[in-house]
N, C-alpha and C positions, 0 to 999 in steps of 0.2 A: 504494500500500500504506500503510495507516494504522498508525501506531505505537500500541501498546496500553500502552506504558509511561507511567505517570502522572508528572506534573511534581512534583518534590519541593518542599514548602513551604520558604521561607527562615525560619530562626529565629535570633535573637540570643541566644547563650548566654554570650558574653564579657561580664563585668561583672555577671552574675547570680550568685545564691547557688549555689555549686558542689555542693550536696547532690544526689546522683544522683536522688532522687525529685523534687526541684524541677525539674531539667533534663528528666527524663522527662515531667513534667506539661506543661512548655512545649512539648515536641515533640508530645505527644499532642493538646494543644489546637490547635496549628497544623495538624496532620493533619485533625482534625475540621472545622476552619474551611475547609479546602481540599476538603471533601467526601469525605475518605478515612477515615471512621470505622472501617472494618474494619481498615485498616492501623494505626490508632491502637491498637486492641485487640491486634492482633498484636504490635506493638512492645512494649507494656507486658508482655504475657505472655512474650515472648521474653526481655526484660531480667530480669524477676522470677524466671524459672525456669531460664535457662541462662547468664546472664552470670556469669562467675567472678571478675571484677574491675571496678573503676571504669572502667578504660581500655577493657575489652571492652564495657561498657555504652555508653560514649561512641561507640565504633565502630558499634554497632548503631543508635544515634540518627542517626549520619551516613549510614547506609544508607537511612534513611527521609526525612531532612531535610537541606537544605543549610544549613550552619552559617556564620554571619557573625561 
C-alpha cells in the first residue's frame, strides 16, 4: 500500500525576518520547489483568510513544512 501523503519540505525560519508575510513566502517557495504548488497556494490562502493571529499562522506553516 503506497502512502499518498507528500513529504513536507524543510524550511529554516529561525534567524529570518519574523514578519509573517516573509515567513509565509519562505514556506511557499519551499513548497513550490518541492513540486507542491497547489499546497503553496492553499497555505497562502489559508493564512491570509483564516489565521486570526501570528501564532495561528505559524501553526499553519508547520502543517505544510517542517521547520528547522
